[in-house]
C-alpha positions in Angstrom: -32.9 40.5 -14.9 -30.7 42.5 -12.3 -32.4 45.6 -10.8 -30.8 48.9 -11.5 -32.2 51.5 -8.7 -29.5 54.1 -8.5 -27.6 56.0 -11.6 -24.4 54.6 -12.3 -22.2 52.1 -14.5 -23.0 48.6 -13.9 -21.0 45.8 -15.6 -22.3 42.5 -16.3 -21.0 39.2 -17.5 -22.5 37.3 -20.3 -21.8 34.6 -23.0 -21.7 35.0 -26.9 -20.9 31.5 -27.6 -22.4 28.0 -27.4 -21.6 25.6 -24.6 -18.9 23.1 -25.2 -18.9 19.2 -25.2 -16.0 17.8 -23.7 -15.3 14.1 -24.9 -15.4 11.5 -21.8 -12.4 9.0 -21.5 -13.0 5.6 -22.9 -9.9 3.6 -21.7 -10.9 3.1 -18.0 -11.2 -0.4 -17.0 -12.8 -2.2 -14.2 -11.9 -6.0 -13.3 -13.7 -8.3 -11.0 -12.2 -11.4 -9.4 -10.3 -13.2 -6.7 -7.1 -12.0 -5.3 -4.5 -12.8 -2.5 -5.7 -9.9 -0.5 -7.6 -6.6 -0.7 -10.6 -5.0 0.6 -14.0 -6.6 0.1 -17.3 -5.1 -1.0 -15.7 -1.6 -2.6 -14.0 -1.1 -5.8 -10.5 0.3 -5.3 -9.2 3.6 -6.0 -7.6 4.3 -9.4 -4.6 1.9 -10.2 -2.2 3.2 -12.8 0.5 0.4 -12.5 1.0 -3.3 -11.6 3.0 -2.2 -8.5 0.2 -0.2 -7.1 -2.1 -3.4 -7.6 0.3 -5.7 -5.8 0.4 -3.5 -2.7 -3.3 -3.5 -2.2 -4.2 -6.7 -4.0 -1.2 -8.9 -3.7 1.2 -10.7 -6.0 1.0 -13.5 -8.5 1.4 -16.3 -6.4 -1.2 -19.0 -7.1 -4.4 -19.1 -5.0 -5.3 -22.3 -2.9 -9.0 -22.8 -2.6 -10.4 -25.2 0.0 -7.1 -25.3 1.6 -6.0 -27.9 -1.2 -6.6 -26.8 -4.8 -4.2 -24.7 -6.4 -5.6 -22.2 -8.8 -3.5 -19.9 -11.3 -3.7 -16.2 -9.9 -5.3 -15.1 -13.0 -6.5 -11.6 -12.1 -2.8 -10.6 -11.0 -1.3 -11.9 -14.1 -4.1 -10.2 -16.3 -3.4 -6.9 -14.5 0.1 -7.0 -15.5 -1.1 -7.9 -19.0 -3.3 -5.1 -18.9 -0.6 -2.5 -18.0 2.0 -4.1 -20.4 -0.7 -3.9 -23.6 -1.1 0.1 -22.7 -3.8 0.2 -20.1 -3.5 3.3 -18.0 -6.1 3.4 -15.5 -7.7 0.3 -13.4 -10.5 -0.2 -10.9 -10.6 -3.6 -9.1 -13.1 -5.2 -7.1 -12.4 -8.2 -5.1 -14.4 -11.6 -5.1 -14.1 -13.9 -2.1 -15.7 -16.9 -0.8 -14.8 -18.2 2.7 -14.3 -21.5 4.1 -17.3 -23.3 5.6 -19.6 -20.4 5.7 -21.9 -20.3 8.7 -19.8 -22.9 10.5 -17.4 -23.2 13.4 -14.3 -22.9 11.2 -15.5 -19.7 9.2 -12.2 -18.2 7.6 -11.2 -15.5 9.9 -8.9 -12.4 9.5 -5.0 -13.3 10.0 -3.7 -12.1 13.5 -0.7 -12.0 15.4 -0.6 -11.7 19.4 1.3 -8.8 20.5 2.1 -10.5 24.1 1.5 -9.5 27.4 2.7 -6.3 29.4 3.1 -5.6 33.4 1.6 -8.3 35.6 0.6 -10.5 32.5 -1.8 -8.3 31.1 -3.0 -8.9 27.6 -2.5 -5.6 25.6 -3.7 -6.6 21.9 -2.9 -8.0 18.7 -2.1 -7.2 15.2 -5.1 -7.9 12.8 -5.4 -8.3 9.2 -8.0 -5.8 7.3 -9.2 -8.3 5.3 -9.0 -12.2 4.9 -6.4 -13.9 2.5 -3.6 -15.8 2.3 -1.6 -12.5 0.9 -1.8 -10.8 4.6 -0.2 -13.5 6.0 3.2 -11.8 6.9 5.5 -10.5 9.3 5.5 -7.1 11.6 8.8 -6.1 12.9 8.6 -3.5 15.6 11.6 -1.5 16.7 12.1 0.5 19.7 13.9 3.7 18.8 15.7 6.2 21.4 16.7 9.9 20.9 18.5 11.9 23.6 16.1 13.9 25.6 16.7 17.2 27.5 14.4 19.4 29.7 13.4 21.4 26.8 11.9 18.6 24.4 10.3 16.6 27.4 8.2 19.8 28.0 7.3 19.9 24.2 6.6 16.2 23.8 3.0 15.4 23.3 0.8 13.6 25.9 1.3 10.0 26.0 5.0 10.1 25.2 7.5 7.7 26.6 10.8 8.7 28.2 13.6 6.2 29.8 16.1 6.8 32.4 19.2 4.9 33.9 21.5 2.8 32.7 20.7 -0.9 30.8 20.5 -2.8 34.1 18.2 -0.1 36.0 16.0 1.6 33.4 13.0 3.3 34.5 10.2 4.4 32.4 8.0 7.5 32.2 4.9 8.8 30.2 3.7 12.1 30.0 0.3 12.7 31.4 -1.9 15.9 32.5 0.2 16.4 35.4 3.6 15.7 34.1 6.0 12.5 33.5 5.3 9.9 35.8 6.3 6.2 36.1 3.8 3.2 36.6 3.6 3.8 40.2 2.9 7.5 39.7 6.4 8.7 40.9 7.1 11.8 39.2 10.2 12.5 37.0 12.2 15.4 38.4 13.0 17.6 35.4 15.3 19.9 37.2 17.6 17.2 37.9 17.4 15.1 34.8 19.7 12.1 34.7 22.3 12.4 31.7 21.0 9.1 30.1 17.4 10.3 29.9 15.9 9.3 26.4 12.6 9.8 24.6 11.4 6.3 23.2 9.4 6.1 20.1 7.9 2.6 18.0 9.1 2.2 14.4 7.2 -0.7 12.6 7.9 -2.3 9.3 5.0 -4.3 7.7 5.7 -6.9 5.5 2.5 -8.5 4.1 3.1 -12.1 2.1 6.3 -12.3 3.8 6.8 -15.9 5.1 9.8 -15.1 7.6 11.5 -11.9 9.1 13.8 -12.1 6.1 11.3 -12.6 3.6 10.0 -10.1 0.9 6.7 -8.3 1.2 4.0 -8.3 -1.5 4.1 -4.9 -2.9 7.1 -3.7 -0.7 7.5 -3.1 3.0 5.0 -0.3 4.9 7.2 1.6 7.2 5.8 3.6 10.0 8.1 5.7 12.2 7.9 7.6 15.7 4.7 6.3 16.9 3.7 6.7 20.4 3.0 4.1 23.1 0.2 6.1 25.5 -3.4 6.3 24.2 -3.0 10.1 24.3 -0.4 10.3 21.9 -1.4 11.8 18.4 0.4 8.9 16.8 -0.2 6.2 19.2 -0.1 2.6 17.7 -3.9 2.0 18.3 -4.5 5.4 16.4 -2.1 5.0 13.6 -3.5 1.5 12.7 -7.1 2.1 13.6 -9.7 -0.3 12.9 -11.8 2.1 11.1 -9.5 4.6 9.4 -10.6 8.2 8.7 -10.3 7.9 5.0 -10.8 5.2 2.5 -7.4 5.9 1.1 -6.1 5.2 4.6 -7.7 1.8 4.8 -6.3 0.8 1.3 -2.9 1.9 2.4 -2.9 0.0 5.8 -3.3 -3.9 5.5 -3.3 -4.3 9.3 -4.7 -2.7 12.7 -3.7 -3.0 16.1 -6.6 -4.5 18.2 -5.7 -2.8 21.5 -7.2 -4.1 24.9 -8.9 -1.4 26.9 -7.1 0.4 29.6 -3.7 -0.8 28.2 -1.0 1.6 29.5 2.0 2.9 27.8 4.4 0.8 30.1 2.6 -2.4 29.5 2.2 -2.1 25.7 6.3 -1.3 25.6 6.7 -4.4 27.9 4.7 -6.9 25.7 6.4 -5.8 22.6 10.0 -5.6 23.6 10.3 -6.6 27.1 14.1 -6.0 27.7 15.2 -5.9 24.0 14.6 -3.0 21.4 13.1 -5.4 18.7 9.9 -7.5 18.3 8.9 -9.8 15.5 5.0 -10.7 15.0 3.9 -13.3 12.5 0.5 -13.3 11.2 -1.0 -16.4 10.2 -4.3 -18.1 9.7 -5.7 -16.4 6.4 -6.3 -18.4 3.1 -7.7 -17.9 -0.2 -11.2 -19.4 0.7 -13.1 -21.5 -1.7 -13.6 -21.1 -5.5 -15.4 -17.9 -6.9 -19.4 -18.0 -7.3 -21.5 -15.9 -9.6 -24.0 -14.9 -7.0 -25.1 -16.0 -3.7 -27.4 -14.3 -0.9 -25.0 -15.0 2.0 -23.8 -11.7 3.3 -20.3 -13.4 4.1 -19.8 -14.1 0.5 -18.6 -11.5 -2.1 -19.5 -13.0 -5.5 -19.1 -11.8 -9.2 -22.3 -10.1 -9.1 -21.1 -8.3 -5.5 -18.1 -7.3 -7.0 -19.7 -6.0 -10.2 -22.1 -4.0 -8.3 -19.3 -2.3 -6.4 -17.8 -1.4 -9.9 -21.1 0.1 -10.5 -20.2 3.2 -8.3 -17.4 4.4 -10.4 -18.8 6.5 -13.2 -16.0 6.5 -15.3 -15.1 2.9 -16.1 -15.9 2.3 -19.8 -14.6 -1.2 -20.2 -15.2 -4.3 -17.9 -14.0 -7.7 -17.5 -13.7 -10.6 -15.2 -10.3 -12.3 -16.0 -10.3 -16.0 -14.9 -14.1 -16.5 -14.4 -14.1 -18.9 -17.3 -11.7 -21.2 -15.5 -14.2 -21.8 -12.8 -16.7 -24.2 -14.3 -19.6 -23.4 -11.9 -19.3 -19.8 -12.4 -18.5 -19.4 -16.4 -21.9 -18.9 -17.7 -23.5 -17.1 -15.0 -20.6 -14.8 -14.6 -20.5 -14.0 -18.3 -24.4 -13.2 -18.1 -23.6 -11.1 -15.0 -20.9 -9.3 -17.2 -23.3 -8.6 -20.0 -26.3 -7.6 -17.8 -23.8 -4.8 -16.0 -22.6 -3.4 -19.3 -26.2 -3.3 -20.7 -27.6 -1.7 -17.7 -25.1 1.0 -17.4 -25.2 1.6 -21.2 -21.7 3.3 -21.3 -19.5 0.2 -21.0 -18.5 -2.7 -23.1 -17.9 -6.1 -21.5 -14.9 -8.2 -22.9 -15.5 -12.0 -22.4 -13.4 -15.2 -22.5 -13.9 -18.7 -23.7 -12.8 -21.5 -21.3 -9.2 -22.9 -21.4 -8.7 -25.8 -23.4 -11.6 -24.9 -25.8 -12.0 -26.4 -29.2 -13.5 -24.5 -32.1 -16.8 -26.1 -31.6 -16.9 -25.1 -28.0 -16.2 -21.6 -28.9 -18.9 -21.5 -30.9 -21.4 -23.1 -28.5 -20.2 -20.1 -25.9 -20.9 -17.5 -28.6 -24.3 -19.3 -29.3 -25.7 -18.7 -25.5 -25.2 -14.9 -25.8 -26.3 -12.0 -27.9 -25.7 -8.5 -27.0 -24.3 -5.3 -28.6 -22.4 -4.5 -25.3 -20.0 -7.3 -25.3 -17.2 -9.2 -27.3 -15.7 -12.6 -26.9 -11.9 -13.5 -27.5 -10.5 -17.0 -28.3 -8.0 -18.7 -27.6 -6.0 -18.2 -24.3 -2.7 -16.4 -24.4 0.6 -18.4 -23.3 3.1 -16.3 -21.6 6.6 -17.0 -19.5 5.9 -17.8 -15.8 7.4 -15.2 -13.8 7.9 -17.6 -10.7 9.9 -20.0 -13.2 13.3 -21.0 -12.0 16.2 -22.5 -14.2 16.9 -25.2 -11.6 13.5 -25.8 -10.2 11.5 -28.2 -13.1 8.4 -28.5 -10.7 7.4 -24.8 -11.6 5.9 -24.6 -15.0 8.0 -22.4 -17.2 5.0 -21.1 -19.1 1.4 -19.9 -18.1 -1.6 -19.9 -20.1 -3.9 -16.9 -19.3 -7.4 -15.8 -20.3 -7.2 -13.0 -23.3 -9.5 -10.3 -21.6 -6.6 -8.6 -19.6 -4.5 -8.4 -22.8 -7.7 -6.8 -24.8 -8.7 -4.4 -22.3 -5.2 -3.0 -22.3 -5.3 -2.9 -26.2 -8.5 -1.2 -26.1 -7.0 1.3 -24.1 -3.8 1.7 -26.1 -5.9 1.8 -29.4 -7.8 4.6 -27.9 -4.8 6.6 -26.7 -3.0 6.2 -29.9 -5.6 6.4 -32.5 -8.8 7.0 -30.9 -11.9 4.9 -30.0 -13.6 4.7 -33.4 -10.7 2.8 -34.7 -11.5 -0.7 -34.6 -9.1 -2.6 -31.9 -7.9 -5.1 -34.1 -4.7 -5.8 -36.1 -2.8 -5.0 -32.9 0.0 -6.9 -31.4 -0.5 -8.9 -28.1 2.6 -7.7 -26.1 3.9 -10.3 -23.7 2.6 -13.7 -25.6 4.7 -16.2 -26.5 2.1 -17.9 -28.7 -1.6 -18.5 -28.2 -3.0 -21.7 -26.7 -3.9 -23.1 -30.1 -3.0 -21.7 -33.7 -6.4 -20.6 -35.3 -6.1 -21.6 -39.2 -7.7 -19.3 -41.7 -10.4 -22.1 -42.3 -11.4 -21.9 -38.7 -11.6 -18.3 -38.5 -13.7 -18.2 -41.4 -16.3 -20.3 -39.4 -15.5 -18.1 -36.3 -15.5 -14.6 -37.3 -18.8 -14.4 -39.0 -20.4 -15.6 -35.5 -18.6 -13.1 -33.6 -15.8 -14.8 -32.0 -12.6 -12.7 -32.1 -9.6 -14.7 -32.9 -5.9 -14.3 -31.6 -3.7 -15.2 -34.2 0.1 -15.5 -34.9 1.4 -14.5 -38.3 5.0 -15.2 -39.4 7.1 -12.0 -39.4 4.2 -10.0 -37.8 3.9 -11.5 -34.5 0.9 -12.3 -32.1 -2.1 -10.2 -32.9 -5.9 -9.7 -32.5 -7.7 -10.6 -35.4 -11.1 -9.7 -34.9 -13.5 -6.8 -33.9 -16.8 -8.1 -33.5 -19.6 -7.8 -30.9 -21.7 -11.1 -29.9 -24.7 -9.3 -31.8 -27.0 -10.8 -33.9 -28.2 -7.2 -35.1 -26.1 -6.2 -38.2 -26.2 -2.2 -37.2 -23.9 -3.0 -34.2 -21.8 -5.8 -35.5 -18.3 -4.1 -34.9 -16.7 -3.5 -31.4 -15.4 -0.1 -32.5 -18.9 1.3 -33.7 -20.5 0.4 -30.3 -17.7 1.8 -28.4 -17.7 5.0 -30.5 -21.5 5.5 -29.9 -21.1 4.9 -26.3 -18.4 7.7 -26.4 -20.6 10.0 -28.2 -23.6 9.2 -26.1 -21.9 9.9 -22.9 -20.1 12.8 -23.9 -23.2 14.4 -24.9 -25.0 13.5 -21.7 -22.6 14.4 -19.4 -21.9 17.9 -21.2 -25.5 18.9 -21.8 -26.7 18.9 -18.1 -26.9 22.4 -17.9 -30.0 22.1 -20.3 -32.2 20.5 -17.7 -35.0 22.9 -16.9 -34.0 25.8 -19.2 -36.8 27.6 -20.9 -37.7 25.2 -23.7 -37.9 27.5 -26.7 -36.0 28.4 -29.9 -33.1 30.1 -28.0 -32.4 26.6 -26.0 -33.1 24.7 -29.4 -30.5 26.7 -31.1 -28.1 26.9 -28.3 -28.2 22.8 -28.2 -27.7 22.6 -31.9 -24.7 24.7 -31.9 -23.2 22.9 -29.0 -23.7 19.3 -30.5 -22.5 20.4 -34.1 -19.6 21.9 -33.1 -18.6 18.6 -31.0 -19.3 16.5 -34.0 -17.3 18.9 -36.3 -14.5 18.3 -34.4 -15.0 14.7 -34.5 -15.1 14.8 -38.3 -12.1 16.6 -38.4 -10.2 14.3 -36.4 -11.1 11.4 -39.0 -13.6 9.9 -36.8 -16.5 10.2 -39.3 -17.3 9.3 -42.8 -17.9 12.1 -45.3 -16.0 14.5 -47.5 -18.0 17.4 -45.8 -19.8 17.8 -42.5 -22.8 17.9 -44.0 -22.1 14.4 -45.3 -20.7 13.3 -41.8 -23.5 14.4 -39.5 -26.7 16.1 -39.0 -28.1 17.8 -35.8 -31.9 18.7 -35.5 -33.6 20.5 -32.8 -36.7 22.3 -33.6 -40.3 22.1 -34.1 -40.1 19.8 -37.0 -39.5 16.8 -34.6 -41.3 18.1 -31.5 -44.9 18.1 -31.3 -46.9 20.3 -28.7 -47.4 17.4 -26.6 -43.6 17.1 -26.2 -43.5 20.7 -25.1 -46.4 20.6 -22.6 -44.5 17.5 -21.2 -41.4 19.2 -20.6 -39.7 17.0 -23.4 -36.9 18.5 -25.6 -36.0 16.3 -28.4 -32.7 16.4 -30.5 -32.1 14.1 -33.2 -28.3 13.2 -34.1 -27.2 11.3 -37.1 -23.4 10.3 -37.7 -21.7 8.4 -40.4 -19.5 6.1 -38.5 -16.5 4.6 -40.0 -16.7 0.8 -40.3 -13.5 -1.2 -40.3 -12.0 -2.5 -43.7 -12.4 -5.9 -42.5 -12.2 -7.6 -45.8 -9.4 -5.6 -47.9 -10.0 -6.7 -51.5 -7.7 -5.8 -54.5 -8.9 -6.6 -58.1 -6.0 -7.2 -60.3 -6.4 -8.2 -64.2 -4.3 -8.3 -67.2 -4.3 -5.3 -69.8 -2.9 -4.9 -73.3 -0.2 -2.2 -73.6 -2.4 0.3 -75.7 -5.5 -0.4 -73.4 -6.6 2.8 -71.5 -7.2 3.2 -67.9 
């Protein structure tokens, strides 16, 4: 209680209402898998479009493993399918296995030598921030000039570069602590400034993934303007493209850094990059896609699926997790599925979306399902056939169609369903956007075998398109047989968990119990009114108990507050039955 020591009027703030519970998001997704470029060992910032993904992790070009084996870039295609089907927020964690780990030819970062400066001194090189063929590219440097005056030279930052003289008699000066001096420390006379004096700056155009100067960059070009040559310049090349950027977002935005040799001068750097011209082109080579991904490995150089999933654990708002393409790697298939399930079960507030392998028959799909049992995972079959965006009408060597794992599409459908209807509605009988057809047509008889076992089928229906036709988990527990039931309870549990943290260390008595009861009841009443719970009245839809009827003295002595919550969740109408019979004209009802 506050102290009142002097007479007067005192105003206090208080609350006459219970705390509120805000529902958590359920559509944010995490993907783990190999990409053409991108950071390793960490999850991306939230990605909200395919264009963002392409800028950070590269495009849809095939991956090449071991320098020879070509593999469809399932991650990139699945990310596009995710956003096309309604996904809105995605986190990505990259998987990468270097070639010849521990050997003399361990895959190194891509690099391009920037040349030599005055007296043949090396000045540095451009280097890729991470390995990958997607960072083989081109950097174009432009030397830009602007007219200079005594005033602009006086206000220019330290490390700025100026040039005087005609083309055949140029001289360069850098601004230091004592003024403008050339490479021989001769000063520039600002009182008698030559008429053709100009300030010189550096512009860069980074084109990751471009094969030549005229090639297109994956995710678009990145432009840097008005960079400086001198080490003291606030926008010096080695500062703007630093090896260790000051922020994580800056590291994601910069695919390359400049490895500058110590004691490199502004004169030497400019000479190395441009010589007597105003443009320099540097090609980065040597990057590749490494080897096929693995489920787990103790070698620190390898980022396995297990490592990538561990990075996704740090992102608290992920509710759906998948590893598109893992089922195409035979050695990583079963292990990665187990890792996905363990990840979801351990974190509790996530569900794993699993794929069968490509070219899988009904018996093989049943075998995959028979190896797993979890209320936190759902399995989808078969793969999805889509148009190949790389196809060209005049080039028959490029396939016109691609077959992709369903998980990317399904995660997008989960998100679309949550946004349009609610997490309590089963994510089934939904159109698979972008699909031409499915890898194989599932008949009604085949689904009668697969559906009871928890294999969710994707089927084509005449006049209704390509749809998800199943909404079951891979659980043997009949209480958790439906995806929407599991996901809705995840939503309820996570929402209540996150919004009742204020109760920890509060006095454990009737006032707190009543506040907790009112808080949860208000939340569940809103859920019932929105149509998420079964029952014609609130009493039929849910109950909340938090009192001495469910708490013993031992609970109180050990600091435990117990609250029991029961909800009547809505099960999907999986089997819609109409009973039709004949009646006579005079029959009643």
